[in-house]
N, CA, C and O atoms as a GROMACS GRO file, in nm:
protein
  340
    1MET      N    1  -0.630  -2.000   4.906
    1MET     CA    2  -0.711  -1.953   4.798
    1MET      C    3  -0.682  -1.817   4.761
    1MET      O    4  -0.633  -1.737   4.841
    2LYS      N    5  -0.714  -1.786   4.626
    2LYS     CA    6  -0.657  -1.638   4.579
    2LYS      C    7  -0.770  -1.634   4.458
    2LYS      O    8  -0.829  -1.717   4.388
    3ALA      N    9  -0.768  -1.512   4.472
    3ALA     CA   10  -0.876  -1.413   4.362
    3ALA      C   11  -0.807  -1.321   4.340
    3ALA      O   12  -0.722  -1.271   4.414
    4ARG      N   13  -0.851  -1.280   4.189
    4ARG     CA   14  -0.795  -1.182   4.150
    4ARG      C   15  -0.852  -1.098   4.028
    4ARG      O   16  -0.955  -1.156   3.998
    5VAL      N   17  -0.836  -0.999   3.951
    5VAL     CA   18  -0.921  -0.933   3.823
    5VAL      C   19  -0.814  -0.918   3.746
    5VAL      O   20  -0.716  -0.864   3.796
    6VAL      N   21  -0.810  -0.958   3.621
    6VAL     CA   22  -0.771  -0.886   3.512
    6VAL      C   23  -0.823  -0.833   3.379
    6VAL      O   24  -0.938  -0.863   3.348
    7THR      N   25  -0.737  -0.742   3.281
    7THR     CA   26  -0.765  -0.723   3.210
    7THR      C   27  -0.722  -0.803   3.103
    7THR      O   28  -0.639  -0.885   3.144
    8VAL      N   29  -0.755  -0.818   2.932
    8VAL     CA   30  -0.712  -0.885   2.889
    8VAL      C   31  -0.765  -0.818   2.705
    8VAL      O   32  -0.855  -0.745   2.663
    9ASP      N   33  -0.662  -0.888   2.649
    9ASP     CA   34  -0.700  -0.780   2.549
    9ASP      C   35  -0.644  -0.894   2.390
    9ASP      O   36  -0.679  -1.011   2.402
   10THR      N   37  -0.579  -0.863   2.279
   10THR     CA   38  -0.560  -0.924   2.169
   10THR      C   39  -0.460  -0.952   2.159
   10THR      O   40  -0.414  -1.002   2.056
   11THR      N   41  -0.374  -0.923   2.296
   11THR     CA   42  -0.257  -1.036   2.284
   11THR      C   43  -0.236  -1.139   2.412
   11THR      O   44  -0.234  -1.090   2.525
   12ALA      N   45  -0.221  -1.270   2.395
   12ALA     CA   46  -0.236  -1.378   2.450
   12ALA      C   47  -0.173  -1.417   2.587
   12ALA      O   48  -0.070  -1.481   2.601
   13ALA      N   49  -0.261  -1.363   2.695
   13ALA     CA   50  -0.177  -1.375   2.822
   13ALA      C   51  -0.199  -1.439   2.926
   13ALA      O   52  -0.314  -1.479   2.942
   14ILE      N   53  -0.096  -1.469   3.030
   14ILE     CA   54  -0.183  -1.601   3.090
   14ILE      C   55  -0.214  -1.511   3.179
   14ILE      O   56  -0.159  -1.405   3.208
   15ILE      N   57  -0.358  -1.590   3.242
   15ILE     CA   58  -0.451  -1.560   3.312
   15ILE      C   59  -0.494  -1.656   3.451
   15ILE      O   60  -0.572  -1.629   3.542
   16ALA      N   61  -0.406  -1.784   3.425
   16ALA     CA   62  -0.452  -1.889   3.515
   16ALA      C   63  -0.263  -1.951   3.525
   16ALA      O   64  -0.206  -1.978   3.419
   17ASP      N   65  -0.198  -1.964   3.642
   17ASP     CA   66  -0.105  -2.061   3.619
   17ASP      C   67  -0.080  -2.167   3.712
   17ASP      O   68  -0.035  -2.139   3.823
   18GLY      N   69  -0.103  -2.288   3.678
   18GLY     CA   70  -0.121  -2.410   3.750
   18GLY      C   71   0.031  -2.455   3.795
   18GLY      O   72   0.053  -2.576   3.795
   19VAL      N   73   0.109  -2.391   3.824
   19VAL     CA   74   0.206  -2.492   3.836
   19VAL      C   75   0.177  -2.514   3.991
   19VAL      O   76   0.257  -2.599   4.031
   20VAL      N   77   0.119  -2.484   4.064
   20VAL     CA   78   0.143  -2.604   4.165
   20VAL      C   79  -0.028  -2.663   4.116
   20VAL      O   80  -0.107  -2.581   4.069
   21PRO      N   81  -0.060  -2.781   4.132
   21PRO     CA   82  -0.255  -2.831   4.125
   21PRO      C   83  -0.317  -2.742   4.183
   21PRO      O   84  -0.300  -2.701   4.298
   22CYS      N   85  -0.398  -2.706   4.098
   22CYS     CA   86  -0.512  -2.612   4.162
   22CYS      C   87  -0.638  -2.628   4.078
   22CYS      O   88  -0.637  -2.689   3.971
   23SER      N   89  -0.768  -2.559   4.140
   23SER     CA   90  -0.882  -2.626   4.098
   23SER      C   91  -0.921  -2.419   4.068
   23SER      O   92  -0.914  -2.321   4.143
   24ALA      N   93  -0.964  -2.441   3.905
   24ALA     CA   94  -0.955  -2.242   3.923
   24ALA      C   95  -1.072  -2.240   3.815
   24ALA      O   96  -1.092  -2.304   3.711
   25ILE      N   97  -1.160  -2.112   3.902
   25ILE     CA   98  -1.263  -2.077   3.777
   25ILE      C   99  -1.254  -1.948   3.738
   25ILE      O  100  -1.231  -1.855   3.814
   26ILE      N  101  -1.270  -1.941   3.623
   26ILE     CA  102  -1.227  -1.798   3.493
   26ILE      C  103  -1.369  -1.777   3.452
   26ILE      O  104  -1.440  -1.857   3.391
   27ARG      N  105  -1.406  -1.641   3.500
   27ARG     CA  106  -1.574  -1.543   3.470
   27ARG      C  107  -1.533  -1.503   3.378
   27ARG      O  108  -1.416  -1.477   3.408
   28ASN      N  109  -1.558  -1.463   3.225
   28ASN     CA  110  -1.576  -1.330   3.181
   28ASN      C  111  -1.652  -1.213   3.239
   28ASN      O  112  -1.771  -1.237   3.260
   29ASN      N  113  -1.607  -1.078   3.272
   29ASN     CA  114  -1.684  -1.004   3.345
   29ASN      C  115  -1.746  -0.889   3.199
   29ASN      O  116  -1.849  -0.822   3.194
   30GLY      N  117  -1.637  -0.904   3.099
   30GLY     CA  118  -1.640  -0.781   3.023
   30GLY      C  119  -1.757  -0.842   2.896
   30GLY      O  120  -1.817  -0.950   2.889
   31ALA      N  121  -1.756  -0.718   2.801
   31ALA     CA  122  -1.900  -0.708   2.708
   31ALA      C  123  -1.813  -0.830   2.580
   31ALA      O  124  -1.877  -0.905   2.507
   32THR      N  125  -1.710  -0.823   2.581
   32THR     CA  126  -1.599  -0.874   2.463
   32THR      C  127  -1.616  -0.996   2.504
   32THR      O  128  -1.642  -0.997   2.625
   33THR      N  129  -1.610  -1.172   2.422
   33THR     CA  130  -1.577  -1.241   2.427
   33THR      C  131  -1.443  -1.236   2.452
   33THR      O  132  -1.357  -1.162   2.406
   34LEU      N  133  -1.432  -1.381   2.581
   34LEU     CA  134  -1.289  -1.423   2.593
   34LEU      C  135  -1.240  -1.541   2.544
   34LEU      O  136  -1.299  -1.637   2.594
   35TYR      N  137  -1.147  -1.576   2.456
   35TYR     CA  138  -1.120  -1.705   2.413
   35TYR      C  139  -0.983  -1.730   2.532
   35TYR      O  140  -0.906  -1.645   2.577
   36ILE      N  141  -0.988  -1.858   2.555
   36ILE     CA  142  -0.898  -1.921   2.652
   36ILE      C  143  -0.831  -2.075   2.580
   36ILE      O  144  -0.897  -2.136   2.495
   37GLY      N  145  -0.683  -2.128   2.632
   37GLY     CA  146  -0.632  -2.212   2.554
   37GLY      C  147  -0.509  -2.210   2.620
   37GLY      O  148  -0.487  -2.164   2.732
   38GLY      N  149  -0.418  -2.272   2.530
   38GLY     CA  150  -0.283  -2.280   2.553
   38GLY      C  151  -0.192  -2.110   2.479
   38GLY      O  152  -0.231  -2.002   2.435
   39SER      N  153  -0.070  -2.172   2.502
   39SER     CA  154  -0.043  -2.033   2.426
   39SER      C  155  -0.008  -2.003   2.281
   39SER      O  156   0.068  -1.919   2.232
   40ASP      N  157  -0.073  -2.083   2.234
   40ASP     CA  158  -0.115  -2.049   2.045
   40ASP      C  159  -0.285  -2.020   2.056
   40ASP      O  160  -0.363  -2.068   1.974
   41VAL      N  161  -0.322  -1.947   2.154
   41VAL     CA  162  -0.475  -1.926   2.121
   41VAL      C  163  -0.493  -1.800   2.041
   41VAL      O  164  -0.390  -1.760   1.986
   42ASP      N  165  -0.596  -1.732   2.024
   42ASP     CA  166  -0.572  -1.669   1.940
   42ASP      C  167  -0.758  -1.623   1.940
   42ASP      O  168  -0.852  -1.689   1.983
   43GLY      N  169  -0.757  -1.507   1.885
   43GLY     CA  170  -0.916  -1.435   1.863
   43GLY      C  171  -0.989  -1.508   1.780
   43GLY      O  172  -1.098  -1.452   1.779
   44THR      N  173  -0.993  -1.617   1.698
   44THR     CA  174  -1.085  -1.675   1.628
   44THR      C  175  -1.089  -1.862   1.669
   44THR      O  176  -1.160  -1.948   1.616
   45ASP      N  177  -0.982  -1.879   1.786
   45ASP     CA  178  -0.946  -2.023   1.798
   45ASP      C  179  -0.999  -2.016   1.964
   45ASP      O  180  -1.085  -1.934   1.992
   46GLY      N  181  -0.957  -2.083   2.043
   46GLY     CA  182  -0.966  -2.139   2.208
   46GLY      C  183  -1.102  -2.209   2.216
   46GLY      O  184  -1.160  -2.279   2.133
   47PHE      N  185  -1.143  -2.165   2.359
   47PHE     CA  186  -1.255  -2.219   2.465
   47PHE      C  187  -1.314  -2.084   2.425
   47PHE      O  188  -1.241  -1.991   2.455
   48SER      N  189  -1.443  -2.045   2.356
   48SER     CA  190  -1.460  -1.916   2.407
   48SER      C  191  -1.583  -1.876   2.521
   48SER      O  192  -1.673  -1.958   2.540
   49LEU      N  193  -1.582  -1.808   2.560
   49LEU     CA  194  -1.669  -1.774   2.690
   49LEU      C  195  -1.706  -1.611   2.706
   49LEU      O  196  -1.637  -1.523   2.757
   50ALA      N  197  -1.841  -1.599   2.644
   50ALA     CA  198  -1.924  -1.480   2.610
   50ALA      C  199  -1.953  -1.419   2.752
   50ALA      O  200  -1.938  -1.491   2.850
   51GLN      N  201  -1.998  -1.274   2.765
   51GLN     CA  202  -1.978  -1.199   2.893
   51GLN      C  203  -2.060  -1.286   2.982
   51GLN      O  204  -2.148  -1.361   2.938
   52GLY      N  205  -2.030  -1.275   3.105
   52GLY     CA  206  -2.094  -1.401   3.238
   52GLY      C  207  -2.063  -1.506   3.234
   52GLY      O  208  -2.069  -1.557   3.346
   53ALA      N  209  -2.011  -1.610   3.116
   53ALA     CA  210  -1.984  -1.699   3.067
   53ALA      C  211  -1.893  -1.730   3.200
   53ALA      O  212  -1.859  -1.624   3.253
   54ALA      N  213  -1.852  -1.830   3.258
   54ALA     CA  214  -1.740  -1.952   3.364
   54ALA      C  215  -1.719  -2.032   3.325
   54ALA      O  216  -1.808  -2.090   3.263
   55VAL      N  217  -1.557  -2.105   3.336
   55VAL     CA  218  -1.536  -2.234   3.379
   55VAL      C  219  -1.457  -2.256   3.473
   55VAL      O  220  -1.363  -2.180   3.499
   56GLN      N  221  -1.491  -2.386   3.551
   56GLN     CA  222  -1.402  -2.424   3.638
   56GLN      C  223  -1.320  -2.546   3.569
   56GLN      O  224  -1.369  -2.647   3.519
   57LEU      N  225  -1.140  -2.501   3.581
   57LEU     CA  226  -1.056  -2.620   3.576
   57LEU      C  227  -0.989  -2.696   3.682
   57LEU      O  228  -0.994  -2.675   3.804
   58ASP      N  229  -0.945  -2.760   3.638
   58ASP     CA  230  -0.828  -2.815   3.720
   58ASP      C  231  -0.689  -2.837   3.657
   58ASP      O  232  -0.660  -2.924   3.575
   59LEU      N  233  -0.628  -2.764   3.697
   59LEU     CA  234  -0.496  -2.749   3.632
   59LEU      C  235  -0.340  -2.846   3.710
   59LEU      O  236  -0.307  -2.857   3.828
   60VAL      N  237  -0.303  -2.878   3.638
   60VAL     CA  238  -0.185  -2.966   3.700
   60VAL      C  239  -0.042  -2.943   3.660
   60VAL      O  240   0.016  -3.051   3.656
   61ASN      N  241   0.057  -2.816   3.620
   61ASN     CA  242   0.154  -2.752   3.563
   61ASN      C  243   0.076  -2.710   3.435
   61ASN      O  244   0.120  -2.746   3.325
   62GLU      N  245  -0.007  -2.655   3.442
   62GLU     CA  246  -0.048  -2.606   3.313
   62GLU      C  247  -0.095  -2.448   3.346
   62GLU      O  248  -0.142  -2.402   3.450
   63LYS      N  249  -0.065  -2.381   3.218
   63LYS     CA  250  -0.076  -2.237   3.238
   63LYS      C  251  -0.217  -2.238   3.089
   63LYS      O  252  -0.234  -2.310   2.991
   64VAL      N  253  -0.302  -2.103   3.150
   64VAL     CA  254  -0.424  -2.107   3.109
   64VAL      C  255  -0.448  -1.973   3.021
   64VAL      O  256  -0.492  -1.886   3.095
   65TYR      N  257  -0.433  -1.926   2.888
   65TYR     CA  258  -0.398  -1.777   2.833
   65TYR      C  259  -0.509  -1.786   2.776
   65TYR      O  260  -0.570  -1.882   2.728
   66GLY      N  261  -0.544  -1.607   2.794
   66GLY     CA  262  -0.680  -1.589   2.740
   66GLY      C  263  -0.624  -1.449   2.641
   66GLY      O  264  -0.515  -1.391   2.639
   67VAL      N  265  -0.796  -1.420   2.536
   67VAL     CA  266  -0.713  -1.323   2.475
   67VAL      C  267  -0.845  -1.282   2.384
   67VAL      O  268  -0.915  -1.381   2.365
   68THR      N  269  -0.883  -1.194   2.340
   68THR     CA  270  -0.991  -1.095   2.255
   68THR      C  271  -0.980  -1.137   2.118
   68THR      O  272  -0.886  -1.211   2.087
   69ALA      N  273  -1.051  -1.106   2.045
   69ALA     CA  274  -1.091  -1.087   1.894
   69ALA      C  275  -1.041  -0.939   1.868
   69ALA      O  276  -0.974  -0.907   1.770
   70SER      N  277  -1.094  -0.834   1.993
   70SER     CA  278  -1.068  -0.708   1.919
   70SER      C  279  -1.124  -0.647   2.100
   70SER      O  280  -1.177  -0.705   2.195
   71SER      N  281  -1.076  -0.504   2.078
   71SER     CA  282  -1.114  -0.464   2.240
   71SER      C  283  -1.051  -0.499   2.388
   71SER      O  284  -0.938  -0.546   2.381
   72THR      N  285  -1.098  -0.486   2.506
   72THR     CA  286  -1.018  -0.561   2.630
   72THR      C  287  -1.152  -0.637   2.661
   72THR      O  288  -1.241  -0.607   2.583
   73THR      N  289  -1.186  -0.730   2.757
   73THR     CA  290  -1.280  -0.749   2.837
   73THR      C  291  -1.167  -0.804   3.011
   73THR      O  292  -1.052  -0.847   3.001
   74THR      N  293  -1.225  -0.790   3.118
   74THR     CA  294  -1.212  -0.810   3.229
   74THR      C  295  -1.246  -0.916   3.271
   74THR      O  296  -1.353  -0.967   3.238
   75VAL      N  297  -1.136  -0.987   3.376
   75VAL     CA  298  -1.165  -1.145   3.403
   75VAL      C  299  -1.136  -1.144   3.512
   75VAL      O  300  -1.059  -1.064   3.566
   76SER      N  301  -1.206  -1.256   3.573
   76SER     CA  302  -1.216  -1.268   3.738
   76SER      C  303  -1.201  -1.395   3.750
   76SER      O  304  -1.274  -1.478   3.695
   77ILE      N  305  -1.048  -1.436   3.864
   77ILE     CA  306  -1.000  -1.600   3.802
   77ILE      C  307  -1.022  -1.604   4.016
   77ILE      O  308  -1.017  -1.499   4.080
   78ILE      N  309  -1.041  -1.733   4.078
   78ILE     CA  310  -1.051  -1.769   4.198
   78ILE      C  311  -1.016  -1.910   4.196
   78ILE      O  312  -1.087  -1.992   4.138
   79ALA      N  313  -0.888  -1.947   4.268
   79ALA     CA  314  -0.828  -2.057   4.269
   79ALA      C  315  -0.778  -2.125   4.381
   79ALA      O  316  -0.702  -2.053   4.446
   80THR      N  317  -0.798  -2.268   4.438
   80THR     CA  318  -0.734  -2.290   4.574
   80THR      C  319  -0.589  -2.303   4.565
   80THR      O  320  -0.545  -2.322   4.452
   81GLY      N  321  -0.508  -2.298   4.658
   81GLY     CA  322  -0.416  -2.285   4.638
   81GLY      C  323  -0.286  -2.174   4.650
   81GLY      O  324  -0.308  -2.084   4.569
   82SER      N  325  -0.208  -2.159   4.695
   82SER     CA  326  -0.164  -2.037   4.766
   82SER      C  327  -0.124  -1.960   4.702
   82SER      O  328  -0.129  -1.839   4.720
   83GLU      N  329  -0.062  -2.039   4.587
   83GLU     CA  330   0.068  -1.992   4.500
   83GLU      C  331  -0.044  -2.060   4.327
   83GLU      O  332   0.000  -2.142   4.246
   84ALA      N  333  -0.174  -2.000   4.319
   84ALA     CA  334  -0.233  -2.084   4.196
   84ALA      C  335  -0.207  -2.034   4.107
   84ALA      O  336  -0.168  -2.076   3.998
   85ILE      N  337  -0.234  -1.897   4.158
   85ILE     CA  338  -0.254  -1.787   3.963
   85ILE      C  339  -0.157  -1.706   3.998
   85ILE      O  340  -0.121  -1.616   3.921
   0.00000   0.00000   0.00000
């Protein structure tokens, strides 16, 4: 199991990399809405996570990108597998 905290801003960035199959929980700790999705996610689409919201994803050869519409937010990720995130 691995855990980390990342800061996400208005440029889409990889926040979880499921190269090795894993289950990941992604939680938005900041006040700014986080949008997650594929490499084309931006601050007006994607799956939105408001402050304090979390989602669990099962990843198999998939990357999860995160972005905000403005400002920055802090994101916590925890995943199973030694190379999960």
